[in-house]
mmCIF file as Biopython writes it, N, C-alpha, C and O atoms, coordinates in Angstrom:
data_model
#
loop_
_atom_site.group_PDB
_atom_site.id
_atom_site.type_symbol
_atom_site.label_atom_id
_atom_site.label_alt_id
_atom_site.label_comp_id
_atom_site.label_asym_id
_atom_site.label_entity_id
_atom_site.label_seq_id
_atom_site.pdbx_PDB_ins_code
_atom_site.Cartn_x
_atom_site.Cartn_y
_atom_site.Cartn_z
_atom_site.occupancy
_atom_site.B_iso_or_equiv
_atom_site.auth_seq_id
_atom_site.auth_asym_id
_atom_site.pdbx_PDB_model_num
ATOM 1   N N  . MET A ? 1  ? -21.327 11.695 -24.127 1.0 0.0 1  A 1 
ATOM 2   C CA . MET A ? 1  ? -20.017 11.274 -23.650 1.0 0.0 1  A 1 
ATOM 3   C C  . MET A ? 1  ? -20.220 10.388 -22.410 1.0 0.0 1  A 1 
ATOM 4   O O  . MET A ? 1  ? -20.936 10.778 -21.488 1.0 0.0 1  A 1 
ATOM 5   N N  . PRO A ? 2  ? -19.605 9.218  -22.381 1.0 0.0 2  A 1 
ATOM 6   C CA . PRO A ? 2  ? -19.750 8.349  -21.208 1.0 0.0 2  A 1 
ATOM 7   C C  . PRO A ? 2  ? -19.071 8.959  -19.983 1.0 0.0 2  A 1 
ATOM 8   O O  . PRO A ? 2  ? -18.058 9.651  -20.085 1.0 0.0 2  A 1 
ATOM 9   N N  . SER A ? 3  ? -19.657 8.680  -18.836 1.0 0.0 3  A 1 
ATOM 10  C CA . SER A ? 3  ? -19.060 9.212  -17.598 1.0 0.0 3  A 1 
ATOM 11  C C  . SER A ? 3  ? -17.804 8.423  -17.251 1.0 0.0 3  A 1 
ATOM 12  O O  . SER A ? 3  ? -17.625 7.285  -17.685 1.0 0.0 3  A 1 
ATOM 13  N N  . ARG A ? 4  ? -16.963 9.034  -16.479 1.0 0.0 4  A 1 
ATOM 14  C CA . ARG A ? 4  ? -15.704 8.422  -16.057 1.0 0.0 4  A 1 
ATOM 15  C C  . ARG A ? 4  ? -15.745 8.261  -14.546 1.0 0.0 4  A 1 
ATOM 16  O O  . ARG A ? 4  ? -15.899 9.239  -13.814 1.0 0.0 4  A 1 
ATOM 17  N N  . ILE A ? 5  ? -15.608 7.039  -14.089 1.0 0.0 5  A 1 
ATOM 18  C CA . ILE A ? 5  ? -15.618 6.767  -12.657 1.0 0.0 5  A 1 
ATOM 19  C C  . ILE A ? 5  ? -14.191 6.550  -12.183 1.0 0.0 5  A 1 
ATOM 20  O O  . ILE A ? 5  ? -13.451 5.742  -12.745 1.0 0.0 5  A 1 
ATOM 21  N N  . ILE A ? 6  ? -13.817 7.283  -11.143 1.0 0.0 6  A 1 
ATOM 22  C CA . ILE A ? 6  ? -12.484 7.158  -10.570 1.0 0.0 6  A 1 
ATOM 23  C C  . ILE A ? 6  ? -12.628 6.746  -9.113  1.0 0.0 6  A 1 
ATOM 24  O O  . ILE A ? 6  ? -13.278 7.440  -8.331  1.0 0.0 6  A 1 
ATOM 25  N N  . TRP A ? 7  ? -12.032 5.632  -8.748  1.0 0.0 7  A 1 
ATOM 26  C CA . TRP A ? 7  ? -12.042 5.173  -7.364  1.0 0.0 7  A 1 
ATOM 27  C C  . TRP A ? 7  ? -10.791 5.675  -6.678  1.0 0.0 7  A 1 
ATOM 28  O O  . TRP A ? 7  ? -9.709  5.677  -7.265  1.0 0.0 7  A 1 
ATOM 29  N N  . SER A ? 8  ? -10.934 6.088  -5.470  1.0 0.0 8  A 1 
ATOM 30  C CA . SER A ? 8  ? -9.808  6.657  -4.748  1.0 0.0 8  A 1 
ATOM 31  C C  . SER A ? 8  ? -9.833  6.218  -3.291  1.0 0.0 8  A 1 
ATOM 32  O O  . SER A ? 8  ? -10.886 5.894  -2.741  1.0 0.0 8  A 1 
ATOM 33  N N  . SER A ? 9  ? -8.666  6.216  -2.685  1.0 0.0 9  A 1 
ATOM 34  C CA . SER A ? 9  ? -8.568  5.938  -1.254  1.0 0.0 9  A 1 
ATOM 35  C C  . SER A ? 9  ? -7.548  6.913  -0.673  1.0 0.0 9  A 1 
ATOM 36  O O  . SER A ? 9  ? -7.208  7.906  -1.316  1.0 0.0 9  A 1 
ATOM 37  N N  . ASP A ? 10 ? -7.070  6.648  0.502   1.0 0.0 10 A 1 
ATOM 38  C CA . ASP A ? 10 ? -6.106  7.538  1.142   1.0 0.0 10 A 1 
ATOM 39  C C  . ASP A ? 10 ? -4.757  7.431  0.426   1.0 0.0 10 A 1 
ATOM 40  O O  . ASP A ? 10 ? -4.092  6.398  0.499   1.0 0.0 10 A 1 
ATOM 41  N N  . HIS A ? 11 ? -4.365  8.479  -0.249  1.0 0.0 11 A 1 
ATOM 42  C CA . HIS A ? 11 ? -3.117  8.483  -1.017  1.0 0.0 11 A 1 
ATOM 43  C C  . HIS A ? 11 ? -1.880  8.781  -0.168  1.0 0.0 11 A 1 
ATOM 44  O O  . HIS A ? 11 ? -0.753  8.603  -0.628  1.0 0.0 11 A 1 
ATOM 45  N N  . HIS A ? 12 ? -2.085  9.220  1.035   1.0 0.0 12 A 1 
ATOM 46  C CA . HIS A ? 12 ? -0.990  9.538  1.951   1.0 0.0 12 A 1 
ATOM 47  C C  . HIS A ? 12 ? -0.113  10.685 1.450   1.0 0.0 12 A 1 
ATOM 48  O O  . HIS A ? 12 ? 1.107   10.646 1.607   1.0 0.0 12 A 1 
ATOM 49  N N  . PHE A ? 13 ? -0.721  11.696 0.854   1.0 0.0 13 A 1 
ATOM 50  C CA . PHE A ? 13 ? 0.041   12.867 0.436   1.0 0.0 13 A 1 
ATOM 51  C C  . PHE A ? 13 ? 0.755   13.474 1.639   1.0 0.0 13 A 1 
ATOM 52  O O  . PHE A ? 13 ? 0.144   13.719 2.679   1.0 0.0 13 A 1 
ATOM 53  N N  . GLY A ? 14 ? 2.052   13.713 1.485   1.0 0.0 14 A 1 
ATOM 54  C CA . GLY A ? 14 ? 2.840   14.336 2.548   1.0 0.0 14 A 1 
ATOM 55  C C  . GLY A ? 14 ? 3.162   13.429 3.728   1.0 0.0 14 A 1 
ATOM 56  O O  . GLY A ? 14 ? 3.724   13.896 4.718   1.0 0.0 14 A 1 
ATOM 57  N N  . HIS A ? 15 ? 2.829   12.169 3.650   1.0 0.0 15 A 1 
ATOM 58  C CA . HIS A ? 15 ? 3.021   11.232 4.763   1.0 0.0 15 A 1 
ATOM 59  C C  . HIS A ? 15 ? 4.361   10.495 4.604   1.0 0.0 15 A 1 
ATOM 60  O O  . HIS A ? 15 ? 4.423   9.434  3.982   1.0 0.0 15 A 1 
ATOM 61  N N  . ARG A ? 16 ? 5.405   11.057 5.162   1.0 0.0 16 A 1 
ATOM 62  C CA . ARG A ? 16 ? 6.755   10.513 5.004   1.0 0.0 16 A 1 
ATOM 63  C C  . ARG A ? 16 ? 6.920   9.083  5.531   1.0 0.0 16 A 1 
ATOM 64  O O  . ARG A ? 16 ? 7.750   8.329  5.023   1.0 0.0 16 A 1 
ATOM 65  N N  . ALA A ? 17 ? 6.146   8.713  6.529   1.0 0.0 17 A 1 
ATOM 66  C CA . ALA A ? 17 ? 6.295   7.386  7.141   1.0 0.0 17 A 1 
ATOM 67  C C  . ALA A ? 17 ? 6.017   6.240  6.162   1.0 0.0 17 A 1 
ATOM 68  O O  . ALA A ? 17 ? 6.491   5.125  6.378   1.0 0.0 17 A 1 
ATOM 69  N N  . ILE A ? 18 ? 5.260   6.495  5.094   1.0 0.0 18 A 1 
ATOM 70  C CA . ILE A ? 18 ? 4.986   5.397  4.160   1.0 0.0 18 A 1 
ATOM 71  C C  . ILE A ? 18 ? 6.213   5.012  3.340   1.0 0.0 18 A 1 
ATOM 72  O O  . ILE A ? 18 ? 6.213   3.981  2.668   1.0 0.0 18 A 1 
ATOM 73  N N  . LEU A ? 19 ? 7.248   5.831  3.392   1.0 0.0 19 A 1 
ATOM 74  C CA . LEU A ? 19 ? 8.490   5.511  2.681   1.0 0.0 19 A 1 
ATOM 75  C C  . LEU A ? 19 ? 9.527   4.861  3.595   1.0 0.0 19 A 1 
ATOM 76  O O  . LEU A ? 19 ? 10.646  4.576  3.167   1.0 0.0 19 A 1 
ATOM 77  N N  . ASP A ? 20 ? 9.161   4.630  4.835   1.0 0.0 20 A 1 
ATOM 78  C CA . ASP A ? 20 ? 10.077  4.040  5.816   1.0 0.0 20 A 1 
ATOM 79  C C  . ASP A ? 20 ? 10.488  2.637  5.378   1.0 0.0 20 A 1 
ATOM 80  O O  . ASP A ? 20 ? 9.666   1.875  4.869   1.0 0.0 20 A 1 
ATOM 81  N N  . GLU A ? 21 ? 11.743  2.303  5.575   1.0 0.0 21 A 1 
ATOM 82  C CA . GLU A ? 21 ? 12.259  0.989  5.168   1.0 0.0 21 A 1 
ATOM 83  C C  . GLU A ? 21 ? 11.612  -0.167 5.925   1.0 0.0 21 A 1 
ATOM 84  O O  . GLU A ? 21 ? 11.718  -1.316 5.497   1.0 0.0 21 A 1 
ATOM 85  N N  . ARG A ? 22 ? 10.951  0.116  7.029   1.0 0.0 22 A 1 
ATOM 86  C CA . ARG A ? 22 ? 10.289  -0.937 7.810   1.0 0.0 22 A 1 
ATOM 87  C C  . ARG A ? 22 ? 8.903   -1.296 7.283   1.0 0.0 22 A 1 
ATOM 88  O O  . ARG A ? 22 ? 8.276   -2.235 7.773   1.0 0.0 22 A 1 
ATOM 89  N N  . MET A ? 23 ? 8.428   -0.561 6.299   1.0 0.0 23 A 1 
ATOM 90  C CA . MET A ? 23 ? 7.112   -0.880 5.730   1.0 0.0 23 A 1 
ATOM 91  C C  . MET A ? 23 ? 7.183   -2.229 5.008   1.0 0.0 23 A 1 
ATOM 92  O O  . MET A ? 23 ? 8.199   -2.561 4.398   1.0 0.0 23 A 1 
ATOM 93  N N  . ALA A ? 24 ? 6.110   -2.991 5.082   1.0 0.0 24 A 1 
ATOM 94  C CA . ALA A ? 24 ? 6.069   -4.316 4.464   1.0 0.0 24 A 1 
ATOM 95  C C  . ALA A ? 24 ? 6.261   -4.234 2.951   1.0 0.0 24 A 1 
ATOM 96  O O  . ALA A ? 24 ? 6.918   -5.090 2.359   1.0 0.0 24 A 1 
ATOM 97  N N  . THR A ? 25 ? 5.689   -3.210 2.331   1.0 0.0 25 A 1 
ATOM 98  C CA . THR A ? 25 ? 5.821   -3.012 0.889   1.0 0.0 25 A 1 
ATOM 99  C C  . THR A ? 25 ? 6.571   -1.713 0.646   1.0 0.0 25 A 1 
ATOM 100 O O  . THR A ? 25 ? 6.088   -0.632 0.984   1.0 0.0 25 A 1 
ATOM 101 N N  . ARG A ? 26 ? 7.752   -1.827 0.060   1.0 0.0 26 A 1 
ATOM 102 C CA . ARG A ? 26 ? 8.564   -0.633 -0.215  1.0 0.0 26 A 1 
ATOM 103 C C  . ARG A ? 26 ? 8.011   0.104  -1.421  1.0 0.0 26 A 1 
ATOM 104 O O  . ARG A ? 26 ? 7.608   -0.513 -2.407  1.0 0.0 26 A 1 
ATOM 105 N N  . ARG A ? 27 ? 7.992   1.412  -1.338  1.0 0.0 27 A 1 
ATOM 106 C CA . ARG A ? 27 ? 7.561   2.231  -2.454  1.0 0.0 27 A 1 
ATOM 107 C C  . ARG A ? 27 ? 8.777   2.714  -3.241  1.0 0.0 27 A 1 
ATOM 108 O O  . ARG A ? 27 ? 9.829   2.972  -2.657  1.0 0.0 27 A 1 
ATOM 109 N N  . PRO A ? 28 ? 8.641   2.838  -4.552  1.0 0.0 28 A 1 
ATOM 110 C CA . PRO A ? 28 ? 9.788   3.179  -5.407  1.0 0.0 28 A 1 
ATOM 111 C C  . PRO A ? 28 ? 10.057  4.674  -5.532  1.0 0.0 28 A 1 
ATOM 112 O O  . PRO A ? 28 ? 10.298  5.168  -6.633  1.0 0.0 28 A 1 
ATOM 113 N N  . PHE A ? 29 ? 10.020  5.395  -4.422  1.0 0.0 29 A 1 
ATOM 114 C CA . PHE A ? 29 ? 10.222  6.843  -4.456  1.0 0.0 29 A 1 
ATOM 115 C C  . PHE A ? 29 ? 11.353  7.238  -3.527  1.0 0.0 29 A 1 
ATOM 116 O O  . PHE A ? 29 ? 11.488  6.693  -2.432  1.0 0.0 29 A 1 
ATOM 117 N N  . ALA A ? 30 ? 12.163  8.183  -3.967  1.0 0.0 30 A 1 
ATOM 118 C CA . ALA A ? 30 ? 13.286  8.663  -3.156  1.0 0.0 30 A 1 
ATOM 119 C C  . ALA A ? 30 ? 12.827  9.655  -2.085  1.0 0.0 30 A 1 
ATOM 120 O O  . ALA A ? 30 ? 13.506  9.839  -1.075  1.0 0.0 30 A 1 
ATOM 121 N N  . SER A ? 31 ? 11.680  10.290 -2.307  1.0 0.0 31 A 1 
ATOM 122 C CA . SER A ? 31 ? 11.181  11.284 -1.353  1.0 0.0 31 A 1 
ATOM 123 C C  . SER A ? 31 ? 9.663   11.310 -1.384  1.0 0.0 31 A 1 
ATOM 124 O O  . SER A ? 31 ? 9.043   10.810 -2.323  1.0 0.0 31 A 1 
ATOM 125 N N  . ILE A ? 32 ? 9.074   11.892 -0.360  1.0 0.0 32 A 1 
ATOM 126 C CA . ILE A ? 32 ? 7.615   12.019 -0.337  1.0 0.0 32 A 1 
ATOM 127 C C  . ILE A ? 32 ? 7.153   13.013 -1.403  1.0 0.0 32 A 1 
ATOM 128 O O  . ILE A ? 32 ? 6.041   12.896 -1.916  1.0 0.0 32 A 1 
ATOM 129 N N  . GLU A ? 33 ? 7.988   13.977 -1.735  1.0 0.0 33 A 1 
ATOM 130 C CA . GLU A ? 33 ? 7.651   14.925 -2.797  1.0 0.0 33 A 1 
ATOM 131 C C  . GLU A ? 33 ? 7.543   14.199 -4.145  1.0 0.0 33 A 1 
ATOM 132 O O  . GLU A ? 33 ? 6.621   14.454 -4.921  1.0 0.0 33 A 1 
ATOM 133 N N  . GLU A ? 34 ? 8.494   13.291 -4.416  1.0 0.0 34 A 1 
ATOM 134 C CA . GLU A ? 34 ? 8.446   12.509 -5.652  1.0 0.0 34 A 1 
ATOM 135 C C  . GLU A ? 34 ? 7.181   11.638 -5.665  1.0 0.0 34 A 1 
ATOM 136 O O  . GLU A ? 34 ? 6.512   11.524 -6.692  1.0 0.0 34 A 1 
ATOM 137 N N  . HIS A ? 35 ? 6.864   11.036 -4.535  1.0 0.0 35 A 1 
ATOM 138 C CA . HIS A ? 35 ? 5.647   10.226 -4.393  1.0 0.0 35 A 1 
ATOM 139 C C  . HIS A ? 35 ? 4.412   11.053 -4.746  1.0 0.0 35 A 1 
ATOM 140 O O  . HIS A ? 35 ? 3.599   10.643 -5.575  1.0 0.0 35 A 1 
ATOM 141 N N  . ASP A ? 36 ? 4.276   12.207 -4.120  1.0 0.0 36 A 1 
ATOM 142 C CA . ASP A ? 36 ? 3.103   13.054 -4.341  1.0 0.0 36 A 1 
ATOM 143 C C  . ASP A ? 36 ? 3.007   13.507 -5.792  1.0 0.0 36 A 1 
ATOM 144 O O  . ASP A ? 36 ? 1.929   13.457 -6.384  1.0 0.0 36 A 1 
ATOM 145 N N  . GLU A ? 37 ? 4.113   13.944 -6.367  1.0 0.0 37 A 1 
ATOM 146 C CA . GLU A ? 37 ? 4.120   14.415 -7.753  1.0 0.0 37 A 1 
ATOM 147 C C  . GLU A ? 37 ? 3.736   13.289 -8.722  1.0 0.0 37 A 1 
ATOM 148 O O  . GLU A ? 37 ? 3.019   13.520 -9.696  1.0 0.0 37 A 1 
ATOM 149 N N  . THR A ? 38 ? 4.213   12.081 -8.450  1.0 0.0 38 A 1 
ATOM 150 C CA . THR A ? 38 ? 3.905   10.935 -9.317  1.0 0.0 38 A 1 
ATOM 151 C C  . THR A ? 38 ? 2.420   10.606 -9.250  1.0 0.0 38 A 1 
ATOM 152 O O  . THR A ? 38 ? 1.792   10.366 -10.281 1.0 0.0 38 A 1 
ATOM 153 N N  . LEU A ? 39 ? 1.850   10.593 -8.040  1.0 0.0 39 A 1 
ATOM 154 C CA . LEU A ? 39 ? 0.429   10.305 -7.916  1.0 0.0 39 A 1 
ATOM 155 C C  . LEU A ? 39 ? -0.419  11.352 -8.641  1.0 0.0 39 A 1 
ATOM 156 O O  . LEU A ? 39 ? -1.406  11.010 -9.292  1.0 0.0 39 A 1 
ATOM 157 N N  . ILE A ? 40 ? -0.042  12.598 -8.529  1.0 0.0 40 A 1 
ATOM 158 C CA . ILE A ? 40 ? -0.776  13.665 -9.211  1.0 0.0 40 A 1 
ATOM 159 C C  . ILE A ? 40 ? -0.664  13.501 -10.723 1.0 0.0 40 A 1 
ATOM 160 O O  . ILE A ? 40 ? -1.657  13.647 -11.436 1.0 0.0 40 A 1 
ATOM 161 N N  . ALA A ? 41 ? 0.538   13.199 -11.218 1.0 0.0 41 A 1 
ATOM 162 C CA . ALA A ? 41 ? 0.752   13.045 -12.666 1.0 0.0 41 A 1 
ATOM 163 C C  . ALA A ? 41 ? -0.018  11.842 -13.216 1.0 0.0 41 A 1 
ATOM 164 O O  . ALA A ? 41 ? -0.512  11.894 -14.343 1.0 0.0 41 A 1 
ATOM 165 N N  . ARG A ? 42 ? -0.125  10.774 -12.451 1.0 0.0 42 A 1 
ATOM 166 C CA . ARG A ? 42 ? -0.827  9.568  -12.909 1.0 0.0 42 A 1 
ATOM 167 C C  . ARG A ? 42 ? -2.338  9.733  -12.921 1.0 0.0 42 A 1 
ATOM 168 O O  . ARG A ? 42 ? -3.045  8.966  -13.573 1.0 0.0 42 A 1 
ATOM 169 N N  . ARG A ? 43 ? -2.828  10.724 -12.207 1.0 0.0 43 A 1 
ATOM 170 C CA . ARG A ? 43 ? -4.273  10.946 -12.148 1.0 0.0 43 A 1 
ATOM 171 C C  . ARG A ? 43 ? -4.840  11.381 -13.482 1.0 0.0 43 A 1 
ATOM 172 O O  . ARG A ? 43 ? -5.996  11.092 -13.789 1.0 0.0 43 A 1 
ATOM 173 N N  . ALA A ? 44 ? -4.055  12.061 -14.264 1.0 0.0 44 A 1 
ATOM 174 C CA . ALA A ? 44 ? -4.539  12.608 -15.539 1.0 0.0 44 A 1 
ATOM 175 C C  . ALA A ? 44 ? -4.854  11.553 -16.564 1.0 0.0 44 A 1 
ATOM 176 O O  . ALA A ? 44 ? -5.269  11.878 -17.677 1.0 0.0 44 A 1 
#
């Protein structure tokens, strides 16, 4: 079975400030909980 390589960086789990409207790039999440759950679900 071929190995699977996953690259990762700082996901900012629980970091509410990344959803602030002043951020240069807006994220499409209503809450940090939704953000965290989406990142976890996409990992699979």
